[in-house]
N, C-alpha and C positions, 0 to 999 in steps of 0.2 A: 539335520537341524531339528526335526521333531523330537528326537530322543534327548536332546540337550535342553529342550524347553521344560521349565518347571511348571507343571500344570496346577500346582497348589498355590502358586504366586498370584496375587491380585492382578487383574488385567482389565482390558477394556470391556470384556464380556461382563465382568462384575459391575463396572460403571453403568452399563446398559440396564442391568437388573436393578440397580439402585434407583436409576431414573424411572423405571417402570414401577418400582415399589412406591415411590413418591407420587407418581402419576395416578396409580390406583387409589392411594390415600386421598388425593385431591378429588378424584372423580367420585368417590363414594361420599365425601363430605358435601359435594355439590348435589348428590342424589338424596341424602337423608335430611338435609338442613330444613326442608319444608315441614317435616313431621312435627318439629318443635315450633318452627316459626309460625305456622298457621294457627296454633293455639294462641300465641301472642298477638297475632294480627286481628283476631276476633274476640279478644278479651283483655281489656285494659286493667282489670282489677289487680292482677299479680305481676304486672310488668310495668316498664316505663310508660307513663300515660301521655307523654309528649308527642306521640306519633299517631297517625291515623288508625282508626279502628273500622273494621269492615263487618257488615251485617250479613254474613253468609250462613245459610242453614247447613245441616249435615249433608244434604244431597249435593249441594254445590261444593262443599269441602271434599267430598268423596270424588267428585269429578276432577277437581284440581289435583288431588293426591294421586289419582290414577292416570292422569294425562301423561306423565313421564313414561310410564311403561307401555302405553299405547304406541308411542314413538319408538321406544327402545326395541320392541319386538320387530318392527318393520325393517330396520337396517342391519339386523344380525347377519343374514345371508349375503346381502349385497356388500356389507362391510368386509366379510371374509373373502369374497371373490375379488374385490378391488385390492385388498391388502396382499392377497396371494399373487395376483396378476401384475400389479404395478409397484409393489413395495409397500410396507406397512408404516413407514415413518410419517408420511404426509396425512393419511387418513387419521392416524392417532393425533397428530399435531393440530390439524384443523378441527377435528372433533372436540378436543378439550378446549381449544382456543375459543371457538364459537360458543360452546357451552358455558365457559367462564364469563364471556361478555354478556350473554343472555342472563346469567345469574345476577350479575351486577345491576342489570337493568330491570330486574324483577320488581323492586319496590316502585319504580316509575310505572311499569306496566300495570300493576295493581291499582295505582292511584289514577292513572290516565284512562285506562280501558276497562277497569273493573275485573271481575273474575274471568271473563271471556278472553281478554288479552293475556291475563296471567296463565290461563289454560294453554293458550297458544305458545307462550314462552316456555312452559314446562314441556310441552309436546316437542318443541324444537330441541330442548336439552336432551330429551330421550332419544330423538333421532340421532343426535351427535354422539351420544354415549353408546349407541348400538355398535359402533365400530371398535369399542374399547377392548373387549376380550378377543375378538378375532385378530385385531392388529397385534395385541400382546402375544398371542399364540404364534403368529407368523414370525415375529421378532425373536421370541425365545427359541423357536425351532431352528432358527438360523444361527443363533449365538451360543446355545447351550450344548456342550458335548453330552452324549447320552449318559456317561458315567456321572455327570454333575447336574443333569437336567432336573432331577427331583428336588435337590437342595436349592438351586438357583431359581428355578421357575416358581417353586412354592414360596420362596422369600419374596419374589416380585409380587405375587398375588396376595400375600399376607398384608400388604399395604391397605387393602380394602377394609380389613377389620380395624386397623389403626385409624383410618379416616372416619369410620363410623363412630368409634369410641370418642375421638376428639370432638366431633360435631355434636353428638348427643350430650356429652359431658359439659360442654361450654355454652351451648345455645341458650339454655335457661338463664345463665349468668349474663350473657350478652344482652338478652332481651330485657332483663330487669334493670341493667345498669346503663348501657349505651343506647338500647332501643332495637326493635326487631329488624329494621333494615340492615343493620350490621351483620346479622346472621347470613345475609346474602353477600354482603360486600367482602368479608374476610376470606371465605373460600374462593370467591370469584377472583380476587386479587392474587391469591395463592396459585390459582390456575393460570393466570397470565404470566406469573414469574416462572412457573414450571414450563410453560410453552416456550419461553425464551431460552431456558436451559436445554430443552429438548431440541430446539431448532439448531443450536450450535453443537451439541454433544451426542444427540441421538442418531441412530443409523439402523436401516432395515436389516443389514447383514454385514459380516466382516468384509465382503468383497466391495461394498460401497462405503466403507469407513476409512477415513484418512488418519484416524488416531491409532488404529490397531497396528501392532508391530508385525513384521513378516513372520516371525516365529509363532506368535499367538494365532495369527490367521491360518497358518499351515496346520497348527495343532487342531484347531476347531474344524477346518474343512476335512482333514484326514480322519478325525474321529467320527464325523458325520457320515463319511463314506459316500456310497453311490447315490444316496438320497439327496445329496447336495451337488451333484455333478453339474457343471455349467452346460447349458444348452442354448443354442441360438434361437430356438422357438420357445414361445410361452407355453407352459403346460396347460392343457385343457382338462378340466375335472372329468374323470371317467365315471359319470353319474350311474350308468347301468351297473358297473362293478361295485361302486360304493353301496348302492341300494341292495345289492345281493350279498353284502358282507355281513355275516352274523355278528362278529365283534363290534361292528359299528352300531347295530341295533341294540346290542347289550349296553353300549355307551349311551345311546338315546334313552334307554330305560332307566339307567342308574342316575343320569343327569336329571331326568324328570322327577323321579321319586325323591331324590335329595332336595331338589328345589321345592317340592311339595312340603317336606318337613320344615325347610327354611322359612317359607312363607307362612306356614301355620304358626310357627314360633313368633315370627316378626309381627304379624297382624293380629293374632288372637290372644296371646298371653296377657296383654294388658286388660282385655275384657274378662279373662278368667280370674285374674288377680282382683279386679274390681268386683265382679259378680259373686265369686265363691269365697274369696278371702277378705272381702270388704276393704281392699287396699288398692288405691288408685295410683299406679306407677306411671300412667301415661303423662302426668304433669310433673313427674319427678325425673328430670333429665339425668341426674347422676345415677339413680337407681336403674334407669332404663339402659344405661351404658355399661353396667357391670357385666352382663352376659357377653357382650361383644368385647369387653376388655379381656375376659377369660379366653375368648376365641383368639384374640391377638397373641396373648402370652403363650397359650397352649400350641398355637401354630408354630411358634419359634421353638418350643420344646420338641415337637415332632420333627421339625427340620433338623435339629441337632441330633436327635436320636437316629434318624435315617442316615445321617452323615457318618455317625460312629458305626452303625451296623454294616453299611456298605464298605467302609474302610477296612473292617475286620473280615469281610467276605462272608457275612452271615446271610445276606439278602441278595437274591437276583432281582433284576428290574421288575419282572412279573410278580414275584413274591412281595416286593415292596408295594406295588400298586394295590394288590388285593388285600394285603395285611392292613395297610393304613386306611383303605376304604372301608374295610370291615369294622375297624375301630371307630371310624368317623360316622358310621351309621348305627352300629349295634349298641354302643354306649348311650347315645341319645335315645335310641329305641327303648332301652331299659329305663332310662330316666323319665321318659314320658309316661311309661306304664306306672311307675311309682308316683308321678305327679297326679295321675288320675285318682289316686287314693288319698291325696292330701286335701283336707276339707277346712282346716282351721289354722294350721301351723304355717304362717307366712314365711318364717325363716327357712324352714325345710323346703318349701316350694321354691324360693329364690335359689337355694343351694342346688336343687335338682335342675333348675333352669340354667344355672351357671355351668354345671357339669355337662348338660346337653349341648349347649353352645360351644363350650371349650373343646370338647372331644370331637365335635362336628368339624372342626378345623383340620382334622386329619385327612379329610377328603381332598385337600389341596395336594397331597402326595399320592392320592388315589386316582379316581377317574378323571380328575381335572387335567391331568397331564397325558392321558392316554391317547388323545387325538394326535399328539406329536409322535407317540410310539407307533401308531398304526400307519401314519402317512405324514411325515414332516413337510413334504411338498404341498400338502393340501390341508394343513392343520387349521389355518384360518377359516377355510370353507367348512370343514367338519364341525368346528365349535360353533360357527355361525348357525348351522342347521340344528345341532343338538340344543344349543342355548335358546334358539327361537322356539322350538317345540316345548322345551322345558319351562319357558317363561309363561306359557299358557296356564301352568299350575298356579301362577300368581292370581289368576282369576278363579280357577276351579276350587282351590283349597278354601278360600273364604266362603264361596258359595256352598260348599259342602258343610262347613261349620254352621252357616246360617240355616241350612236345612235340618241339621241334627239338633242344634241348640235353639230351642224355642223359648227357654227360660234360662237366662244367664246365671241365675242363682242356684241352678240344679247341678250338683256335683256329678250325678250319674250321667247326665248328657255330655258333660265335658269329658268324663271318663271314656265315653264312646268315641269322641273326637280323637283323644290321645291314643286309643287302641287302634283306630283306623290308620292314623299316621304311623304308628309303630309297625303295623303289618305292611304298609306301603314301603317303609324303609327296608324291611326285611326282604321283600320281593325284589326290589331294585338291586340290593347288594348281592343277593343270591344269583340273579341273572348275570351280574358282572363277574362274580367268582367262577361260575360255570362256563360262560361263553366268552368272557373277555380275554384278551391276549395283548402282549406287548410286542408280538412278532410283526415286523414291518410287512405290510401287504404288498403283493406283487404289482398291483395297480398304482403304487406310489411312484413308479418309474415307467410311465407309458412309453417314453422315447426309447428306453432300453429294450422294451418288449418289441417295439417297431423295428429297431436295428437288428435284433436277433432274427425276426421274421424275414427281413430283407436279405440278411446274410444267407439264410437257408434257401431263399428263392434264387439268389445269385449262384449258389453252388449247384443247384439242380440242373441247369442247362449244361454245365461243364461235365457233370456225371453222364448225362444223356449222350453228349458228343463223344465222350470216351467209349461208351458202350457201342456207339455206332461204328467207331473205328475198329473196335474188336470184331464186330460182326462182318465188316468189310474184309478184314484180313482172313477171317475164317472162310469167307466165301471164295476168296482167291485160292486158298489152299485146296478147297474142295474141287474147284474147277481144274486146277492143275493135276 
């Protein structure tokens, strides 16, 4: 049956990836909408003046903007554990559903309870979205055959770039025409629609899906092999072996260093543009979205390239991970070094920024999928741990910039920031190239290890009994 199945034909596994693509787009639109909305909420001059304005200082605004990530970090590891243990469909469903409802209620929260209630609302949204990546990883590890994992999983995650682009590009227009509350209403409603679609069409695995054909189900389960064997017991995470695993720590390192670069670009480039180039892009939503538009487009280019190279047999899985991860970190590294020497040419600066963000999308085919390679049975837990640790760079990177840049108009200080980020990029990728691997770890199947041990123990008494019989016969012969 498996030999007759056309693996290139669209199936339910592709439907799951499309749903995850849209889900990631919605999730990131819910995540970034506040960065533009908070400008409109505190300044009526350039937006529709028919809505309430809030007198929040920079300190309060920083609290509100950071509240999402305070919650986001907390639920990474629990989200991975729950998804791995009980199935990922429902953590993902309830996570985005509650986040969408909370987003729709955000304008009411800000009017009724001020910044404190809005802070609580964003904190709740962060808690809900902490389950996003762990749940997606569990679902993708169950649905994507290893040969197609790079393309399908990268496509699913590329929705995050699209959601960022759409939200940043349209928020300014929405705020000036309809009013800032609609910046929360539109993505919130989109999240509710997605939740309904996921409720009926989404599934944690082929084994739990009623839509998948027997042929496709057998193809997926056969290709995944022993890592997807059915067990009566729930697998417990072998923490001691995970923490002793060198490739896992290489994954933690590269995840953290890549996030350092991402947060530096996301949070500090507007300040650099304003301070050094005298160009305020923070209030220009369209210009702010250009780098993320390049990230979205280049992400699809890399996916297509990987598909062609794998089809022609030019790339092994490990080579694919390390090649694209190197592209996704080294090109941004070189772009940032170049950006450090740009002091007046705004066009060149934006071009370098677009290149940095665009090529950074290659990491979706790199370390981002390596959790599934190492241990598909524990992919949700692994990304929960690595993402939790890596997200602390969202705090450390801005603090480092604040320590180095005491005068935002000084190009030399910004050059130091970009050099530090480039070195961090280099170290992370080097560690992944040297110590990273796509080889499935033995601890991914603890039940199999237990069975082998039990089998060995069962054979031991038989062997001893056999030896005893031989000794008895020998003794009889000697006596006679």
